[in-house]
C-alpha positions in Angstrom: 0.6 10.9 -11.9 1.9 10.9 -8.4 4.5 8.1 -8.1 3.4 5.2 -5.8 5.1 4.4 -2.6 7.1 1.1 -3.1 7.1 -1.8 -0.7 9.1 -5.0 -1.2 7.4 -8.0 0.5 7.9 -11.6 -0.8 4.9 -13.0 1.0 1.2 -12.7 0.1 0.4 -10.2 2.9 1.7 -6.6 3.1 1.5 -4.8 6.4 2.0 -1.1 6.5 2.5 0.4 10.0 4.6 2.8 12.0 6.3 5.6 10.1 5.2 4.2 6.7 1.6 4.3 7.8 1.9 7.9 9.2 3.5 9.0 5.8 0.5 7.6 3.9 -1.9 9.3 6.3 -0.2 12.7 5.7 0.2 12.1 2.0 -2.0 9.4 0.6 -0.6 7.7 -2.5 -0.9 4.5 -4.4 1.2 1.5 -3.3 3.5 -0.4 -5.6 4.1 -3.9 -4.2 7.2 -5.7 -5.4 6.7 -9.4 -4.6 9.9 -11.1 -5.8 9.8 -9.4 -9.2 6.1 -9.5 -9.6 4.3 -6.1 -9.3 0.9 -5.2 -8.0 -0.7 -1.8 -7.5 -3.0 -0.8 -4.7 -4.8 2.3 -5.9 -4.7 5.5 -3.9 -8.5 5.4 -3.4 -8.2 2.0 -1.7 -5.4 3.3 0.6 -7.5 6.4 1.6 -10.6 4.2 2.2 -8.6 1.8 4.4 -7.1 4.7 6.4 -10.6 6.1 7.0 -12.0 2.7 7.9 -9.2 2.2 10.4 -9.8 5.6 11.9 -13.5 4.9 12.3 -12.8 1.5 13.9 -10.4 3.1 16.4 -13.1 5.4 17.7 -14.8 2.5 19.3 -11.9 0.2 20.2 -8.2 0.7 19.9 -6.5 -1.3 17.3 -3.0 -1.2 16.0 -2.6 1.5 13.3 -1.6 -0.7 10.4 -2.9 -1.4 7.0 -3.0 -5.0 5.8 -3.4 -6.0 2.2 -3.3 -9.3 0.5 -1.7 -10.0 -2.9 -5.2 -10.7 -4.3 -6.3 -7.1 -3.6 -3.7 -5.7 -5.9 -4.1 -4.8 -9.6 -1.5 -6.8 -11.6 0.8 -4.6 -13.7 3.4 -5.7 -16.2 6.8 -6.3 -14.8 8.4 -3.7 -17.1 5.9 -1.1 -15.8 6.6 -2.0 -12.2 10.3 -1.8 -12.7 10.0 1.7 -14.3 7.7 2.9 -11.5 10.0 1.5 -8.8 13.1 3.0 -10.4 11.5 6.5 -10.9 9.7 6.6 -7.6 
């Protein structure tokens, strides 16, 4: 398994932009979201689909190159698993 890219965001909305966005475009990987000790996973397939969707949208009108996810879009994972993934990532 390719380790997910970890983001710490206490809110219910995660925005990925700038250099972090560019890194995901070059090397798509799942995202591990640490939300004040709770962990959610955004699968790699969802990241890739979001990047493609944003690229298609930008063909017709320029939008900021940023991915926005809500906590409800994540797959809940046990805290212990999240801690191991975060530590080993």
